[in-house]
Structures are given as structure tokens and as C-alpha cells.
C-alpha positions in Angstrom: 25.7 -10.5 -8.6 22.7 -8.8 -9.0 21.1 -9.0 -6.0 24.1 -8.0 -4.3 24.4 -5.0 -6.5 21.2 -4.2 -6.0 21.2 -4.6 -1.2 24.1 -2.7 -1.3 21.7 0.5 -3.7 19.1 0.0 -1.7 20.8 0.0 1.8 22.1 3.4 0.7 19.0 4.7 -0.6 17.2 3.6 2.4 20.0 5.1 5.4 19.9 8.7 3.0 16.2 9.1 2.4 15.3 10.4 5.5 11.1 9.8 4.4 11.4 5.8 3.8 9.1 5.5 2.4 9.0 2.1 1.3 10.9 -0.7 3.2 15.2 -1.8 2.5 13.3 -4.9 1.0 11.1 -3.7 -1.3 13.4 -1.6 -2.3 16.0 -4.4 -3.5 13.4 -6.9 -4.9 13.0 -3.4 -7.0 16.5 -2.9 -8.4 16.6 -6.5 -8.7 13.5 -7.2 -11.1 14.8 -3.8 -13.2 18.0 -4.1 -13.2 17.4 -8.6 -15.0 14.9 -6.6 -17.0 17.1 -4.1 -17.8 20.1 -6.2 -18.5 17.9 -8.9 -20.5 16.8 -6.5 -22.9 19.8 -4.4 -23.5 21.9 -8.0 -24.3 19.1 -9.2 -26.6 19.3 -6.2 -28.3 23.3 -5.8 -28.6 23.4 -9.3 -30.2 20.3 -9.4 -31.8 22.1 -5.9 -33.9 25.3 -8.2 -33.8 23.8 -11.8 -35.3 22.2 -9.0 -37.9 18.4 -9.7 -36.5 17.6 -6.1 -35.0 14.3 -6.6 -36.3 12.7 -9.4 -35.3 14.9 -9.6 -32.2 12.2 -5.9 -31.2 9.4 -7.9 -32.2 10.3 -10.9 -30.2 10.7 -8.8 -26.9 8.1 -6.8 -27.1 6.1 -10.4 -27.2 7.4 -11.7 -24.8 7.1 -8.6 -22.3 3.9 -7.8 -24.3 2.3 -11.8 -22.5 5.3 -12.1 -19.8 3.0 -9.2 -18.2 -0.3 -10.0 -19.0 0.1 -13.2 -17.8 2.8 -13.7 -15.3 4.8 -16.7 -15.4 7.1 -18.6 -13.1 11.2 -17.1 -12.4 14.5 -19.0 -12.1 15.8 -19.4 -8.8 18.3 -17.3 -10.0 18.0 -13.2 -11.5 21.6 -14.3 -13.3 20.1 -17.7 -15.0 16.9 -15.9 -16.0 19.5 -13.1 -17.8 21.0 -15.5 -19.8 17.9 -18.2 -20.6 15.6 -15.5 -21.8 18.4 -13.7 -23.7 19.2 -17.0 -25.8 15.8 -17.4 -25.7 14.8 -14.1 -27.3 17.5 -14.0 -29.7 17.5 -18.3 -30.4 13.3 -17.2 -31.8 14.3 -15.7 -35.2 16.1 -18.3 -36.5 13.3 -21.2 -35.3 10.9 -21.4 -38.2 7.3 -23.5 -38.8 4.9 -24.7 -41.3 1.7 -23.5 -40.6 0.1 -26.7 -39.4 2.8 -25.4 -36.3 2.1 -22.2 -35.9 -1.1 -22.7 -35.3 -0.4 -25.9 -33.0 1.9 -23.3 -30.5 -1.4 -20.7 -30.6 -3.3 -22.8 -29.5 -1.1 -24.9 -27.0 -0.3 -21.0 -26.0 -4.1 -19.6 -26.2 -5.0 -23.2 -23.7 -2.3 -22.7 -21.5 -2.5 -18.4 -20.5 -6.5 -19.5 -20.1 -5.9 -22.4 -18.1 -3.0 -20.9 -16.1 -2.7 -17.2 -16.3 -2.5 -15.7 -14.2 0.2 -17.4 -12.6 1.4 -16.5 -8.5 -0.8 -13.2 -9.0 -4.4 -13.5 -7.0 -3.5 -12.5 -3.0 0.2 -11.2 -4.0 -0.3 -7.1 -5.8 -2.5 -4.8 -5.5 -4.2 -5.5 -8.3 -8.1 -6.6 -8.1 -8.9 -10.3 -8.9 -11.5 -8.3 -12.0 -8.2 -6.5 -13.3 -6.7 -10.3 -12.8 -9.0 -11.1 -15.3 -8.9 -8.7 -17.7 -4.8 -9.2 -17.8 -5.8 -12.5 -18.7 -8.5 -12.6 -21.6 -6.0 -9.4 -23.1 -3.3 -11.9 -23.3 -5.4 -14.5 -24.0 -7.4 -12.2 -26.9 -3.1 -11.6 -27.6 -2.1 -14.9 -28.1 -5.0 -15.2 -30.7 -4.2 -12.5 -32.7 -2.0 -14.9 -33.9 -4.6 -16.7 -35.9 -4.9 -13.5 -38.5 -0.8 -12.6 -38.3 0.5 -16.0 -38.6 4.2 -14.9 -38.0 6.2 -17.5 -37.4 8.2 -15.2 -34.3 5.1 -14.7 -32.2 4.1 -18.5 -32.2 7.0 -19.0 -31.1 8.0 -15.8 -28.6 3.9 -16.9 -26.6 4.5 -20.3 -27.1 7.9 -19.9 -25.2 6.0 -17.7 -22.2 3.1 -20.0 -22.0 5.5 -22.4 -20.9 6.3 -20.4 -18.4 3.3 -20.5 -17.2 2.9 -24.4 -15.7 4.3 -25.1 -12.9 8.1 -26.8 -12.4 10.5 -28.1 -9.9 13.1 -25.6 -10.3 11.7 -22.0 -10.6 10.0 -20.2 -8.0 6.5 -17.9 -8.5 6.9 -13.8 -7.7 4.8 -12.3 -9.7 
């Protein structure tokens, strides 16, 4: 659905763009990413409003997108699956109570996974230099470790979920 919509838009823009700076495939890929991210955030925030957890949902969205940007992560095979699973994760996190020992455990596991696996599948596939990728990795690590001081259940669970996407799994694709 999203792929087909992105293909139609990119084909239209490509046909009507005299300069054609970007290939139709690159434009389609960018549109898929843009639509997937936008729909996930909008759907999550709308559900957050409906369930009375808007502020918490905003925190989860910000926490997850920040670490995802810095550390990368594997993708599901379909944008629609990504939207469904990501939105579900975002709206469920505020309802997951964890104890202080679990908060520290999640923070420690998340930090170890970021340190070991980040950035996932970015080296040699982006124009970002190795130095910048290392800066992003260690910034992500510092972000996760900051929860030792903040002690937020929402941040611990959010970053734990994102850190799990750094692990190599069957049935996922690497795009980052």
C-alpha cells in the first residue's frame, strides 16, 4: 500500500521534473521512509490522546526516535508492519510499570547493545563518515546511560525496545 503510493508519487514527480536530480527509485525509497515515519508518529499521538496518555506518548516517541536515529536498527519487511508494530510499542510503553532494579537492568542491557551493535548497517551504505557514525554511536550510548540519573521507567522501556532492534534477527531487513 505505502510502496504503491510512493511509487505513484515518485513516478509523477520524476516525469514532471525537468532536472531529474534524483532517480525515481531513490525518491520512492525516501517517500516510503517519510510516509512510514509520519504515519507512525501521527497514529501513535492520536492513540495517545484517545487513551489519555498524550504526554507520555510524546516522551516515548521522542525517546525512541532519538535513539533510533543515533544507533540505527533493523527494519521489518513491510512499512505497514513497521507502522503497526512501532505504533503499538509506543502506546503500550506508558502502561508498562517496572521496578527500580528492572529499570537499571534495562538501561544496562540497552547500553551494552548500543555499544556492541550500533550503528546497525550504516557503514558503507550512507554518506556519513566513520568518525560521525562513531560519534552517533557514543552519543546514543550516553543518551541511554543518562537514564541512570533520570531514572525514568518510560525511557528505560523505550530504549530497551529500540536496542533490541539492533540485534540481528531472521525476518528483518537492514536499511539503515
